[in-house]
N, C-alpha and C positions, 0 to 999 in steps of 0.2 A: 470018515464021514462020506457017505455015498448018496447017489440019487440026484445030484445036480452036477452034470458033467461040463459045465461052462465056466469060463473065466470072468464073464461079465453078466450083469442083469440089466438089460437094456429095455425090456418090455415083456408083456405077457403074450403078445401075438405069436411069437416064435417058440413058445414053450410047449412041451408035450404035457398031457394030463399027469403023467407019472412024476414029472419034474415039479409041477405045482404041488402035488401031494407030498413030495419029499420036503418042500419048504414048510408046508403046513404041519406035517408030522414033527419036523425038527423044532418049529416054534412051540408046538404043544409041549414038547419035552423040556424046553428051556424056560417056559413061562413060570414054573414053580420057583425058579431062582429069584424072581422079582418079589416073592412073598417071604423070602428069608430075611432074618435080622441083618445078616451080612450079605449084601447083594454084590458079590464079587467072585468070579472064577478066573483061573489063569489061562483059559483056552487060547487067547490070542496075544499072550504076552510077547513082546518083541515086534509085533506088527504095527504099522503106522497107517492111519487113515486120515485123509484130508477131506473135509466137508466144504465144498465150493458152491456157494449159493448166490446166484445172480438175481434171484427174486426173493421177496420177503417170505419168511416161513416161521411158524412157531412150533406146531406139533411135529412136523416131519424132521426139521433140523434138531429139535430138542430130543426126539426119540432116537435118532441116529447117535447123537452124542451120549445119551444114557446107555444105549446098547453097546457102544464102543467101550465105555468105562466099565460096565458090568463084566465084559469079556476081557478086560485088562489090556486092551489095545491102546496105543498112544494115538491121540487124535489132535487135529488142528482144524479149527473152523474159520473160514474166511467168508466175509460178506462182501460182495462186489462193490457195494456202495462205499466201503471203507478201504478199498484196495487200489492197485495201479490200473484197474479197469477204468477208473474215473479219469485217468491220464491218457487214455487211448489205447491201452494194451489189449490185444486180441485174445480171444478164448484160447487159441492154440499156444500163443506165447506164454500166457499165464500158466497153462497146464504144463508146458515144457519146462518152465522155471520151477514149478512145484515138483515135477518129476525128477529134476536134477538133485532134489533132496531125498530121492529114493523112497517115496511112499509105496505101500503095498496096494492101496486102493484110493480112488478118488470118487466121492459121492457128489454128484453134480445135479443142481437144479438150474435150469436155464429157460429163458423165454422163447428160444428158437426150437421148433420141432426138429428132432434129429441131432441135437447137440451132443447127446451122450454117445450116439453111434459114431459121430465124427471123432470124439476123443478116443473111443475104443480102437479106431483105425490108426491113431497116431501116438498112442501112449503104451508103455509097457505095463503100467499099473492096471489092476482090475477096475472097471468102471461100473458104478451103480447109478441108474437113472432115478433121480429123486423128483422127477417131473420135468418134461420138456415141452414147453408151449402148451398147445391144446392137443398134444399127441398121446402120450402115455404117462401113467404114474403107477408103475408095477407094484411097489410095496404097499400102496394104498389098497389096491385090489386084493392083494394077498391077505392083508389084515382084515379087510371086510369079509373075505371068504372064511378066515379063521373064526371070526365072530359068529358068522352064520352057522358054521359047522359045530361050534361049541354048543350053541343054543338049540339047534335043530337036529343035530346028530348026522347030518348029511347035507350035500349040495344038490345031488341028483334029484330031479323032480320038483324042486322048489319053484314057486312062481315069484319072481322078483321084479318089482316095478322100480325103474330108475327115472326120477322125475326132476325136471328143472332145466338148467342151462346146458343143454346138450351141445350147443354150437361151440362153446369155449372149453368144454370139460374133458381133460385128460383122464379124470377119474372114471367117467362114463365109459370111455373106450376100453380102458384096461379091464373094467368090470364086465363089460359085455363079452369080451374075448374069454376071460377066465370062467365066468359062469356058464357060458355056452359050451366051452370045452368040458366042463365038469357035469354037464347034463341038466342044468337048470333051465327053466323057461323064463326068458327075459322079455319084458315089455318096456318100451321107452315112451316118455311123455314130455312134451314141451309145447309151448305156443309156436305157431308156424315160423315166427321170426328167429327162434332159437333152435331150429332143426337143421343140422348141416346136410348138404346134398349127399345122397348116397348112403346115409346111415341106416336107412330101412333095409339095406342088404344084410346088415348084421343082426337086426331084430325088428319086430313090428313096432310101428310108431303110432301113437294116438295123441291128439291135442287136448283130450278131456281127462283131467286128473281123476275124476270119479270113475271113469272106465278103467284107467290104469290100475287103481288100487283095489278094484273089485276082486275079492277072493285071493288077494296077495298074501304070501307067507312072509314077505319082507318088503318094505318100502324104503328105498334109498333116495333121500333128497340131496340135490346138488346145490352148491352155493351159487348165487347169482354173481357172476364175476364182472362187477362194474368196471374194474380197472382195465378190462379188455374190450369194453364197449365204447362206441363213439356216437351212438344214437339211442333212441328209445326202443328197447327190445322187449321189455318184460311187463306184462300186465300183472297186477297184484292178484295172485291166484294160487296161494300156497296150501300146505297140508294142515288142515284143521282137525280138531277132535272129531267133528261130525264125519269128516271124510275117512278118518281112520276106521270108523265103525263099519265101513263097506268092505274092509279087508277081513282076513280070518281073525278069530278071537285071540289067537296067540301070535299075532303079527309082530314082527320086529321092525323098529324104526332106526335107520342108520343115517348118518350125515358125516361127510369127511371134515367139516369145519373149515374155517370159522363160520358160524351160523349168522345169517341175517334174520334175527327173530322178528316175527310178525310180517316177514316178506315171503320167504320160501317155506317157513315152518313156524307154527304157533308155539309159544312158550309152554303151554300145557301139554303139547305133544313132545317137544324136546325134553321136557322134564318128567314125562309121564311114565307109567309102569312098563310100557312097551318099548321105551327107548333103550338102546344099547350103545349110545354114543360114547359114553365114558369107557365102556368095555373096549370099544374100538381103539381108544387112546392107549390103554394098557397093552392090548394085543399088538399095537404098532411097535412097541419096544421089543416084544417077543419075536415078531416077524423080522424086524431088522437085525436082531441078534442072530436069527437063523440064517439070513442072507449073508451076514458077515462070516459066520462060521463055515457055511457051505462053500463060499468063494475063497476064503483065506485059509481055512483049515482043511478043506477037502480036496484041494487040487482041481484038476480039470483043464481041458485044453480047447474047448469050443469057443465060439465067438459070439454066441447069442446072449 
């Protein structure tokens, strides 16, 4: 397996377009396994993966676990809330103790930006960033890109509106970097209270959702991350069916989940004919299978 010459997947920002394409192409080839009666291949038999999650997760954690099982890897999932972290153990000590068990990979979700990069500097195992604070969520951006490419046949030239809680969103950052690298036109939209300083250097920003979705090929709504908020950040101004009509007739609606129905997205939009939200979930398994295979089955010596 070639095309991804690195040992880790820490983010999208450092990847070349060809490396992004390699993951997408690999995921496309692996997706058919999920439709088989027997969803099992021996590609990673004998490899061990530890899923270390310091924050709650449903889709990401479950899809990594499914991907590992489909590829026949041995996996161990640890939630920090039920681990020695609650007794004061540091991230590095936890990782070093796990590494003493000789895993081949650690999949890490952590509330601190840069946590995955930190582990990559201190561990022998391959590290996959499953979300670090408000920094990056690379596999989410990759599965979003796979979903767009399947439905639109391309990424280059698409107008994609990313709307919602930009301030706290690792999904937004990873997607802006990926889509921009692949030649898409990205517009960001959030109320002023949820626009991080300097993000307009990555893509143009508007505070008006009607303006953002005008003529869009795809609209990516972001979850309002109340758990990261300490004050009143968000006026109720989500994606309604009337607003969707301002986009192109074949617009795609994406959401990383979990959704706050009636806040950032109306139910008739989330469940409507333009929604590809459940496709994203299926593609999440395929993309994570591709990442596992490229890192553990394809070798490589880079650090990105």
